[in-house]
C-alpha positions in Angstrom: 36.2 -19.4 22.6 32.6 -20.4 22.0 31.2 -23.1 24.3 28.0 -24.9 23.3 26.3 -27.7 25.2 25.0 -30.2 22.7 23.3 -32.4 25.3 23.9 -33.7 28.8 26.8 -35.9 27.7 28.4 -33.7 25.1 29.8 -30.2 24.8 31.4 -28.4 21.9 34.1 -25.7 22.1 35.3 -23.6 19.2 38.9 -22.4 19.6 40.7 -19.8 17.5 44.4 -19.4 16.9 44.3 -16.3 19.0 42.9 -18.3 21.9 45.9 -20.7 21.5 48.4 -17.8 21.3 47.2 -16.4 24.6 48.0 -19.8 26.1 51.3 -20.1 24.4 50.0 -23.2 22.6 50.4 -24.3 19.0 47.9 -26.4 17.0 50.5 -29.0 16.1 50.9 -29.7 19.9 47.4 -31.3 19.9 48.7 -34.8 20.2 47.6 -37.9 22.0 49.2 -38.1 25.5 50.9 -34.7 25.0 51.1 -33.0 28.5 50.3 -29.6 27.1 47.3 -30.9 25.3 46.0 -32.6 28.4 46.5 -29.4 30.3 44.6 -27.5 27.7 41.7 -29.9 27.7 41.5 -29.8 31.5 41.2 -26.0 31.3 38.4 -26.4 28.7 36.6 -28.8 30.9 36.8 -26.3 33.8 35.4 -23.6 31.5 32.6 -25.9 30.3 31.6 -26.6 33.9 31.6 -22.9 34.8 29.6 -21.8 31.7 27.1 -24.6 31.2 27.4 -27.0 34.1 29.1 -29.8 32.1 31.0 -32.1 34.5 32.3 -35.7 34.7 30.6 -37.9 37.2 32.2 -40.7 39.1 30.7 -43.4 36.9 31.8 -41.8 33.6 35.0 -40.9 31.7 35.9 -38.3 29.2 36.6 -38.7 25.5 38.0 -35.7 23.6 37.8 -35.2 19.9 39.6 -32.4 18.0 39.4 -31.5 14.3 40.0 -28.3 12.2 37.0 -26.0 11.5 38.8 -23.5 9.3 42.3 -22.1 8.7 42.3 -20.2 12.0 40.1 -22.3 14.2 39.3 -25.8 15.3 36.6 -27.5 17.4 36.9 -29.7 20.4 34.1 -32.0 21.4 34.1 -33.5 24.9 31.9 -36.5 25.4 31.1 -38.3 28.7 31.3 -42.1 28.3 30.2 -44.7 30.8 33.0 -46.8 32.2 31.7 -50.0 30.6 31.9 -48.3 27.2 35.5 -47.0 27.4 38.2 -49.1 29.1 41.0 -46.6 29.0 41.5 -43.8 31.5 40.9 -40.4 29.8 40.5 -40.9 26.1 41.9 -38.5 23.5 40.8 -39.0 19.9 41.7 -37.2 16.7 39.2 -38.6 14.2 39.3 -38.3 10.5 35.6 -38.0 10.3 33.1 -36.0 12.4 30.1 -37.6 14.0 26.9 -36.9 12.2 25.3 -34.7 14.8 22.7 -32.3 13.6 23.7 -29.6 16.1 27.4 -29.7 15.4 29.3 -27.7 12.8 29.4 -29.4 9.5 33.1 -29.6 9.1 33.4 -33.2 7.9 33.6 -31.9 4.3 36.6 -29.6 4.9 39.4 -29.9 2.5 42.3 -31.4 4.4 44.8 -30.2 1.9 47.5 -32.0 0.0 49.9 -32.4 2.9 48.4 -34.9 5.4 49.4 -36.9 8.4 47.8 -40.3 9.0 48.2 -42.4 12.2 48.4 -46.2 12.4 48.4 -48.4 15.5 51.2 -50.6 14.2 53.7 -50.9 11.3 51.8 -53.8 9.7 48.6 -51.8 9.3 50.6 -49.0 7.8 52.3 -51.4 5.4 48.9 -52.7 4.3 47.6 -49.2 3.6 50.7 -48.4 1.5 50.4 -51.6 -0.5 46.9 -50.4 -1.6 48.0 -47.0 -2.8 49.0 -46.1 -6.3 52.5 -44.5 -5.8 52.1 -42.1 -8.7 49.2 -40.5 -6.8 51.6 -39.3 -4.0 54.3 -36.8 -4.7 56.2 -37.5 -1.5 55.9 -39.6 1.7 57.7 -40.1 5.0 57.2 -42.4 8.0 57.6 -41.3 11.6 57.2 -43.1 14.9 55.9 -41.3 18.0 55.5 -43.3 21.2 53.7 -46.5 20.1 52.0 -45.3 16.9 53.3 -44.8 13.3 52.6 -41.7 11.3 52.6 -41.5 7.5 53.2 -38.1 6.1 51.8 -37.7 2.5 52.1 -35.1 -0.2 49.1 -35.9 -2.2 48.6 -34.8 -5.8 45.4 -32.6 -6.1 43.5 -34.7 -8.5 44.0 -37.9 -6.4 43.2 -36.6 -3.0 39.8 -38.3 -2.6 41.2 -41.7 -3.7 44.2 -41.6 -1.4 42.0 -40.5 1.6 39.5 -43.3 0.9 42.2 -46.0 0.8 44.3 -44.8 3.7 41.1 -44.1 5.7 40.3 -47.8 5.7 43.5 -48.5 7.8 44.4 -45.3 9.7 43.1 -42.1 11.1 43.8 -38.6 9.7 45.5 -36.4 12.3 44.9 -32.7 12.4 48.5 -31.5 13.0 51.5 -30.6 10.9 54.6 -32.7 10.3 56.6 -30.1 12.4 55.4 -31.9 15.6 56.8 -35.2 14.4 60.0 -33.6 13.3 60.5 -32.3 16.8 59.2 -35.1 18.9 59.0 -38.2 16.7 61.6 -40.5 15.2 62.0 -40.4 11.4 61.8 -44.1 10.2 61.6 -43.6 6.4 62.8 -40.2 5.1 61.4 -40.5 1.6 59.2 -42.7 -0.7 57.7 -44.3 2.4 54.7 -45.6 0.4 56.9 -47.4 -2.1 59.3 -48.7 0.5 56.6 -50.0 2.9 54.5 -51.5 0.1 57.6 -53.6 -0.9 57.4 -55.2 2.6 53.9 -56.5 2.2 55.1 -60.0 1.2 56.7 -60.3 4.7 53.3 -60.1 6.3 51.3 -62.1 3.7 
């Protein structure tokens, strides 16, 4: 692991697959509210305190961001947020875009691949996103539900990846884990052609 203190309120940690294996942890277990993920981030917070003095004061809370850096590594950014800026307890965020920090690794341009998972806060938002997509641009799609969120799994045709990401990105967040997590812990709502099937429901919400 490589720990780098960006500033007084932010620390960056680069984690490799080997680091995860030593902790019996898999990348697809990086999931909001996952007990194993919360345990991992608590360990990282302890390490950040020991190595660079990064700690959470009484008047601040912690926001955690995680996104892939390469095939065999990813980066975790921990940010202290004042209580009046963040109402929830300890935040966990898997953003589809990196903040534009000069000192951070430039991974926002990474190719996410053709198989992607997108998260939506509710079914209506997911339906709106699907209604905007051109079905021929997607080779396959499924819909899962995990806890209170909905997850759209897309197999995107290579030539159309930028378009699909731009459209879906207006409604949801790209999630940096594989479908295997949803297969094990989530509920399969639409097993195939989720984009077409959900788009057909748009009139119910218009």
